[in-house]
C-alpha positions as CSV (number, residue, x, y, z in Angstrom):
1,M,4.4,-13.3,-27.8
2,S,7.8,-12.2,-26.5
3,V,9.4,-9.2,-28.1
4,E,12.7,-9.8,-29.9
5,P,15.8,-8.5,-28.1
6,A,16.7,-4.8,-28.5
7,P,18.8,-4.0,-31.5
8,S,21.8,-3.4,-29.2
9,A,22.5,-3.2,-25.5
10,H,23.2,0.5,-25.9
11,I,19.8,1.2,-27.5
12,G,18.0,-1.1,-25.0
13,E,19.5,0.8,-22.1
14,Y,18.4,4.2,-23.4
15,L,14.8,3.0,-24.1
16,E,14.6,1.3,-20.7
17,Q,15.6,4.4,-18.8
18,V,13.2,6.6,-20.8
19,Y,10.4,4.3,-19.9
20,R,11.4,4.1,-16.2
21,L,11.7,7.9,-16.0
22,S,8.3,8.3,-17.7
23,R,6.7,6.3,-14.9
24,E,8.2,8.6,-12.2
25,Q,7.5,12.0,-13.7
26,D,5.3,13.9,-16.2
27,E,8.1,14.7,-18.7
28,V,11.4,13.1,-19.5
29,T,14.1,15.6,-20.5
30,T,17.6,15.2,-21.9
31,T,19.0,16.3,-18.6
32,D,16.9,13.7,-16.7
33,L,18.2,11.0,-19.0
34,A,21.8,12.1,-18.8
35,R,21.6,12.1,-15.0
36,S,20.0,8.6,-14.9
37,L,22.6,7.1,-17.3
38,K,25.5,9.0,-15.7
39,I,26.7,10.5,-18.9
40,S,27.0,13.9,-20.4
41,P,23.9,15.7,-21.9
42,A,25.9,16.1,-25.2
43,S,26.3,12.3,-25.5
44,V,22.6,11.8,-24.8
45,T,21.6,14.3,-27.5
46,G,23.5,12.5,-30.1
47,M,22.0,9.2,-29.2
48,L,18.5,10.6,-29.1
49,K,18.9,11.8,-32.6
50,R,19.8,8.2,-33.8
51,L,16.9,6.7,-31.8
52,S,14.5,9.2,-33.4
53,E,15.8,8.4,-36.9
54,R,15.1,4.7,-36.1
55,G,11.6,5.4,-35.2
56,L,12.0,4.4,-31.5
57,I,11.3,7.8,-29.8
58,H,9.7,11.1,-30.4
59,H,11.9,14.0,-29.5
60,E,11.8,17.7,-30.4
61,K,14.0,20.4,-29.0
62,Y,12.6,21.9,-25.8
63,H,10.1,19.1,-25.6
64,G,10.1,15.9,-23.6
65,I,11.2,12.5,-24.8
66,T,8.5,9.9,-25.5
67,L,8.7,6.4,-26.8
68,T,7.0,5.2,-30.0
69,D,5.1,1.9,-29.9
70,Q,8.2,0.0,-31.1
71,G,10.4,1.8,-28.6
72,R,8.0,1.0,-25.8
73,Q,7.9,-2.7,-26.6
74,I,11.7,-2.9,-26.6
75,A,11.8,-1.0,-23.3
76,L,9.3,-3.3,-21.7
77,A,11.1,-6.4,-22.8
78,T,14.4,-5.0,-21.4
79,I,12.7,-4.2,-18.1
80,R,11.1,-7.6,-17.9
81,R,14.4,-9.4,-18.4
82,H,16.2,-7.1,-16.0
83,G,13.7,-7.9,-13.3
84,L,13.9,-11.6,-13.9
85,L,17.6,-11.6,-13.8
86,E,17.6,-9.6,-10.5
87,R,15.3,-12.2,-9.0
88,L,17.7,-15.0,-10.2
89,L,20.7,-13.2,-8.8
90,V,19.1,-12.6,-5.4
91,D,16.7,-15.5,-4.8
92,V,18.8,-18.3,-6.4
93,L,22.4,-17.1,-6.3
94,G,22.2,-15.2,-3.1
95,L,23.8,-11.9,-4.3
96,P,23.1,-8.9,-2.0
97,W,20.1,-7.0,-3.3
98,H,21.9,-3.7,-3.5
99,L,24.5,-5.1,-6.0
100,V,22.3,-6.9,-8.6
101,D,21.0,-3.9,-10.6
102,E,24.4,-3.4,-12.4
103,E,24.9,-7.2,-12.8
104,A,21.4,-7.6,-14.4
105,G,22.1,-4.6,-16.6
106,R,25.1,-6.4,-18.1
107,L,23.1,-9.5,-18.9
108,E,19.6,-8.3,-19.8
109,H,20.4,-7.6,-23.5
110,H,21.7,-11.1,-24.1
111,I,18.6,-13.1,-23.0
112,T,16.6,-14.7,-25.8
113,P,12.8,-15.0,-25.6
114,E,13.1,-18.8,-25.0
115,V,15.5,-18.3,-22.1
116,E,13.3,-15.5,-20.7
117,A,10.2,-17.7,-20.7
118,R,12.0,-20.6,-19.0
119,L,13.6,-18.3,-16.5
120,K,10.2,-16.8,-15.6
121,Q,8.7,-20.3,-15.1
122,F,11.7,-21.4,-13.1
123,L,11.3,-18.4,-10.7
124,G,7.6,-19.0,-10.3
125,N,6.4,-16.1,-12.4
126,P,7.4,-13.3,-10.0
127,S,5.5,-10.0,-10.4
128,T,8.3,-7.7,-9.1
129,C,12.0,-7.5,-8.9
130,P,13.7,-7.6,-5.4
131,H,13.3,-3.9,-5.1
132,G,9.6,-4.0,-5.7
133,Q,9.7,-2.7,-9.3
134,P,7.1,-4.3,-11.6
135,I,8.5,-6.9,-14.0
136,D,5.7,-6.4,-16.5
137,W,5.4,-2.7,-16.0
138,V,2.3,-1.8,-18.0
139,E,-0.4,-1.1,-15.3
140,P,-1.1,2.5,-14.2
141,E,0.7,3.4,-11.0
142,S,-1.6,3.0,-8.0
143,N,1.0,3.5,-5.3
144,V,2.2,6.9,-3.9
145,R,5.5,8.4,-2.8
146,L,6.3,8.3,0.8
147,G,6.5,12.1,0.9
148,T,2.8,12.5,0.2
149,L,1.8,10.9,3.5
150,E,0.6,12.9,6.5
151,A,1.0,12.6,10.2
152,G,-0.8,9.5,11.5
153,D,-0.8,7.7,8.2
154,V,0.2,4.0,8.3
155,S,1.4,2.3,5.1
156,E,3.6,-0.4,3.6
157,V,6.7,0.0,1.4
158,V,6.0,-1.3,-2.1
159,R,9.0,-0.4,-4.2
160,I,12.3,1.5,-4.3
161,S,12.7,3.5,-7.5
162,D,16.5,4.2,-7.0
163,E,18.4,1.0,-7.4
164,S,21.9,2.5,-6.9
165,P,24.0,0.5,-4.3
166,D,24.4,3.4,-1.9
167,F,20.7,4.2,-1.8
168,L,19.7,0.6,-1.4
169,E,22.1,0.1,1.4
170,Y,20.6,3.2,3.1
171,V,17.1,1.8,2.7
172,V,18.3,-1.5,4.3
173,S,19.7,0.5,7.3
174,L,16.3,2.1,7.7
175,G,14.5,-1.3,7.6
176,M,12.4,0.0,4.7
177,K,12.7,-2.8,2.2
178,P,9.4,-3.7,0.3
179,G,6.9,-5.1,2.7
180,A,8.0,-3.0,5.7
181,R,5.3,-1.2,7.7
182,V,5.8,2.5,8.2
183,E,3.9,5.1,10.3
184,I,4.2,8.8,9.8
185,S,4.9,10.6,13.1
186,G,4.8,14.1,11.7
187,R,7.1,16.5,9.9
188,A,9.8,18.7,11.3
189,P,8.9,22.4,11.6
190,F,9.3,24.8,8.6
191,N,8.7,22.1,6.0
192,G,11.5,20.0,7.4
193,P,12.1,16.2,7.1
194,L,9.3,13.7,7.3
195,L,9.4,11.8,10.6
196,V,8.8,8.1,9.8
197,S,8.6,5.2,12.4
198,V,9.8,1.8,11.2
199,N,10.0,-1.2,13.6
200,G,9.8,1.2,16.6
201,Q,12.7,3.4,15.3
202,E,12.0,7.0,14.1
203,H,13.9,8.4,11.2
204,A,13.9,11.9,9.7
205,L,13.8,11.6,5.9
206,G,14.4,14.4,3.5
207,A,12.4,15.1,0.3
208,E,14.8,13.3,-2.0
209,V,14.7,10.1,-0.1
210,C,10.9,10.2,0.3
211,S,10.4,10.7,-3.4
212,K,12.2,7.4,-4.2
213,I,10.3,5.2,-1.8
214,W,6.8,4.2,-3.0
215,V,4.1,3.0,-0.6
216,L,0.6,1.7,-0.6
217,P,-2.0,4.5,-0.3
218,P,-3.0,4.4,3.4
219,A,-6.7,3.7,2.5
220,T,-5.6,0.7,0.5
221,L,-3.7,-0.8,3.4
222,A,-6.7,-0.1,5.7
223,E,-9.0,-1.9,3.3
224,R,-6.7,-5.0,3.2
225,Q,-6.7,-5.1,7.0
226,E,-10.5,-5.0,7.4
227,P,-11.9,-8.4,8.7
228,E,-13.7,-10.6,6.3
229,P,-17.5,-10.3,6.6
230,S,-19.1,-13.3,8.3
231,G,-21.0,-15.6,6.1
232,A,-24.7,-15.1,5.7
233,A,-26.9,-17.4,7.7
234,A,-28.3,-20.3,5.7
């Protein structure tokens, strides 16, 4: 059964970002959330107090932020609607993929459960947004960051965790949208940039970029490429 819309767009946005950050790192801090929302830590602190009073988060000073069951359900509903709207904007309306995150963010808090269900059906029940982020984001993460790969590894881009326009445009310039095949050539000396080959072009990518690009574990890709066993003789 669909979750009712978040109590307000402001609350929904906070809970959404807490959940997204919790899937990327072990602990979500006030500083992390302020950076993600592009607002001051002081503003975040005040809002976190209100969210805690409403039973939507657990937050104690010098400890990370975690969602309550109610807060998690609101966050997941917001993420789901966000992803569906991004699909609509890209796949149906033809908006550039690097511009739809902000547009979807303005609309996601005003979608009713009925509209959400019809939109999901109309779009063919997609599993990810255009950037590869899961629409129903409840399964444990099985993919790995690009920066964890070693020389000689071959993998496939699965999702881009930074949906800011500048970063997405950069990803496009590298040819590293979800589905792109990547091969690790090596790493520059003295723990330098990762050398990644995409479509025959080699790029030197720093740690920050590599941390925002998620790929299949190389072993998983290798398993998918193994030929099907021939049928047993009758």
